[in-house]
N, C-alpha and C positions, 0 to 999 in steps of 0.2 A: 595471522595476520603474515604470509608470505611477502608482501611487498613492503622493503626493507624505508621508505619513503614513511610508512605507518610509524617505525621503532622509532624512528628520526624525530616524529611529532608527540611518540609517546615520552623522547628521551627531553626535550623542549618545554613538554605540559608542565613533567616532574621539577623544570628547574622554577615554575614559578610559584608564585606567593598562593599560596590557599584561594585570597578571595581575588587573585588576577585569573586562576585557574575558574575560580566561579561564570566569571563575568564570562572567560572564553565560552564555556560550557551554556551559557544563556545568549550570547552572541552566535553559537554554530544553532541552539534549538532555534532561533530566530530566523537567521541566515535557511534554514531547512525548509521550516513554514513558508516562508514567500517561495522558496521556488516549487515545493506544493502549489500552493494557489495558486502559480503563477500557469505550471503544465497541468493544471484543474483540467482547461478546456482542449486538453489531448487525452485526456481521458474519458474526461465525454465524449471525444471525437470518436474514440478507441473503440468505447460502447456503442454510442448509435451504429458503427460499422460493422459491429459483433453482430448487434441485434435485426442486422436486414442481412447478414450473410446467411444464404440456402443451408449449409452445410449444421451450422449452429443453430438453427432454428428446429430441423428436424433434426435434429438431435435433445432439442429440450424438449422436443415432441413425444420422442420415444422416452425421455426418462419420466411427463407425465402420463404416457398411457404405464409404467411402468408401474407408478408411484398410484395412479387410479383407481385401485384398491383401495387402498389404505384408507381414500377419504371417506369410505363407508364404514369408518370404524368406531362411529361415537360419540368424535370427540366434536366439539361446535368449532366454528370456525372464531378465531381474535380478531 
């Protein structure tokens, strides 16, 4: 952790009671979860753009070709 603010946060965190530390951890996890849900559309949009990108499609086709021999390995698909 090279950022000095992280050290300040850690020092302040250590001054809290255990119950306050646990509350803060739960609160931060909740906020991170909400941010993930809020930004979920951004991720979906990025995935859609990647799926339509000709270079990525070409690379996926190359990978599929490269591993096509493995499809005949006798293992059934799940």
